[in-house]
N, C-alpha and C positions, 0 to 999 in steps of 0.2 A: 504494500500500500504506500501512498505518498507519505513520506516522513518529514521530520522537522516541521510539524504542524504549527508550532509557535511562530514560525516565520511567515505563515500564510495569514491573510486577512479573511475572516469569516464574513460572508455577506449573504443577504437574503433578497431574492427578487423573483418576480414571475417572468418567465421568458418562454419562447417557443423554439424548440429544437427539433428539426426534422419533422415539423408539422405536428408534434405531440406537445400538449400543454403540460408543463411541469409546475407543480405547486411550489410555493415558497419553501425553501429548504437551505440549510447551511451547506456551503460549497467550498471545497479547497481546489484551487486552480494553479496550474504550473505551465509555463510556456518554455519550450526548448527550441533551440536553433541549431541546425546541422548544415555542414557543407558536404555535398556529395561529389566525389572525384572519380573520373574514369581515366585509366592509364596515368594516374597521378595528376590529372588536370581538373581543377574545379569546374563543374559543369551545371550543377543544380543546387539551389538553396531550398532547404526544407524547414518549415516551422511546424511544431507540434504543440497543441494545446490539450492538456489532460485535466479533466474536471472530475473530482471525486465527491460523492455524497453517500449517505448511508445505504441507499437502495441501488446504486449503480456507479460504474465508472465509464466515462465517455471521453473519447479522444478524437481530435480532428487533426488531419495531416494535410499540409499544403506543399506541393512540390512544384517549383518554378525554375525553368532553365535560365541561365544567365544570358544576357542580351546577345553576347557575341556567339553563343551556341545556338540561338534560335534559328538561324539560317540552315543549320545542319539537322536539328531535330528539336523543334519547339514543343515544350511541355508546360502545361498549366493545369495541374490535376489536384483534386481535393478528395479526401476519403474521410468517412466518419464511421466510428464503431462504438457501440454500447455493449458493455459486458456486465455479468454478474460480479459484484464486488468481492465475493468469496471464491467462487470456482473459476471466474474469468470466462465462463461459457458465453458465447455471443447471443445477443438479444436482437440487435438491429445493425445493419451495415448499409452504407450508401456511398456511392462515388459519383463524381462529376468529372468528366475527362475532356480535355482539349489538347489533342496531340496532332501536330502538323496540320492544323486547321480542321481536324475531324473532332466533332463534339459527340459525346455519348454519355449515358447515365445508366445507373442501375441501383435499385434498392432491394434489400433482402430482409425478411422478417423470420425470426427463429422463435416460434411460440414455445413458452416454457413447459406447457403441459401436453401439447399435441406433437407427436413425433413426425412432424412434417415441416418443411421449409417452403416459404412462398417467395417467388421472385417477382419483380415489378412487371415483367413481360407475361405474367400469367402462368408460368411453369411452376409446378409443385413437385417436390421430391421428398422421399422418406428421409428422416433425420435420426441419427444414432446419438444417444447421449454421450457426453465427454468428447465430442468432435469439436474441433476448433476451425476458425477461418485463419487466413494469413495474419490478420491484425490482432485477433484475440490470442493467437498462439504467441505472437511477439510480446504481448502484455503479460501472458502467463509466464513465459520464460523469464521476463524481466523481474517478476515479483516472486518467483519460486525460491525457496531456501535451498540452494544447491550445496552438495557435498562433492568433494573431489572424486573423480572417476565414476560418479553416479550416471547411469544410463537409463533413458526412458524412451517409450514409443508414443508418438502422437498421431492420431488420425486428423488430417487437415483437409477441409473442403475448400476448393478454389473454384468458385463460380460454376458449381455443378459437378465438378470432378473431385473424387475422393482420393487422397494420397495418404501414404504412411511415411512418417519421418522419424528417423532415429536422432535422439538428442543426448549429448554427453557433456558433462562438466570436465574440461580438460586441464584447468588451471585455477588455483586459488592462491592469491598473493596476500600474505598477512601483513599487517602494519603494527608496529610496536605500540603506537598510541591509540589507534581506533579499532583494533581487531582486524577483520578482513578488509583489505584495501580494494581489491578488485577480483572479479570472477570472470573466467572466459568459458563460453559455452559454444559448442559446435553442433550444428544440425545438418542432416543430409536427407534429401528426399530419396527414399529407397525404392518405392514402387507405387504405381498407379493401381488403386484397388478397384474402383468402379466409377460409373457415371460418365455423362457426356456434357460438354460445355453448354451453358444456357445462352451464351452470346456467340455470334459468328466471328466477332473480332474483340480484342481486349486491349488494355493499356500495357505499356512497356514493362511496368513493375510486375503485373500479373503474368506477363509472358516470360520474363527471364528468371523469376524467383523459383517457381516449382518446375520439376523435371527430374527424371531419374539421374542420380549422381550429382545433382545441383546442390551446392553447399551454402550454408549461412553461418558465419562466425560472429559472435556477439561478445563484447567486453562490457561487463556490468559493474556499476557501483552499488553494492547491496545496502550501503548505509543511506544513500540518498535516493535509492530506487531509480537510478538513471542508467540509460544506455550510453556508454562513453564513446564507443564506435561500433560499426556493424559493416560487415562485408558480405556480399551475396551475389549470386548469379553463376554463370558458367562461361568459360573463355569463348570468345573474346569480350563478353559483356559482363565482366566482374567489376562491381563498383564498391566504393568504400565511403561511408558517411561518418564524419567526425563531429562530435559535440562542440559547439562554439560557446553557447551561453545558456543560462537558466534564469528565468524570471518568475518569482512567486507573486501571486496576486491575492 
């Protein structure tokens, strides 16, 4: 969960998120900034806003290519995820895509009691408990209390396709003053289990992240519950995102 809560400002307000009315409630918010590099060259700026309340955790991701790179592959994409605050199981996901002039959108609802997922284009699929999406899996990995050499299996659904990923904690670096200083976790997409894509085309993130043998490496700060850096994809499309700054609200 988001830590150092004394550094956050509690505030109450009524607002509309993803078309759902949220009643006044205490909210902890954190804004993070990352620089994404490809072949060592900064190409994309990413901002992440994470909001935590008693009943849910919500995160918004905005990825925008730098102006000089727009002529090569322009990206202005936004993703939203809402998860259970205890299990990190997905409840709602939405994306708005603008890539190379092509606009697209998708939303997905994951009903808590009905074993069925509903997509905005009308497609419905069976849903298995303890399955994650790409973004809920990232949040789960980020908040899990890892032990060195611990290995787990995660079922991950990616827009209708079910994958199985192996996740392993490969390094824990202790600090004399504050205990564990950082944790490194590696994940690998091992096999495609079932399903067919619900979209005929998708965005570049969804395209390069899942795939047999594709890897994702994450360095975590377990004290602050932050991702310090992340690498993912498959050659030649391996990218690295580095944390720039954190703002508490």
